[in-house]
N, C-alpha and C positions, 0 to 999 in steps of 0.2 A: 555518054563515057560514063553518065550517075546510072542512068539503069542496066548498063553492061555489066556493071565492077561494082559499086558500089553498092547497089541496092541485093544485091546477090551473097558478099560479102556480111550486110548487112541480117537478111534472114539466115544466114548460116549463124551469126552469131545469135539472131534469138531464141534457135532451137537448141539453143547451148545450154543446158543444166546446172547452171553455177551453184546452185545447192547443193549436188550431188558430186559433184566432180571431184576428184583428188589432185594435190598440189599439182603433182607431173600431168596432169592432164589439161590442168588449166594454165600453167608456163608452156605448154603443148603451143591450146590454143592461140593463146594469144600471142605467140611468135606467128605461127602460120598468123592469123586474121592482122597484126602490127604488119608486118616489112609491106604487103598485099596494098593494103590502107597507104599506107605514107607512103607507096610510091607512086601508086595515082591520083594520090590527094596532092603531090609534087608535079606530077605530070595535068590536072585539071591547074592548080593553081598560076600559070605558066600564059597561057591566053585569057586568064579574067586578070593577072596588072599588066596585059599589054593592049585587051582593051581597054582596062580603065583609063592607063596611056594617050591609048591614039581617039578619046572622048577630051579628056583634056588637053589637048592636042590639039581638038578642033575645036572644042570652044573659045580659045587662044588664040589662033587664027581669025573666026568671027569674027571677035571683037576688035581688031587689028583693021 
């Protein structure tokens, strides 16, 4: 997911010229970037949390 979503978003942001952008352009860019970034970051967070929970459960089970 990172290579297909986050890296292209980072590249797009990297090519954006903040120093020459107008306020309107900067707000528009942030809006476009932030919505997609937050959506996919939330999607990526769910499997990470589940993985952590399963590792903890596995450790607890092994300790018994």
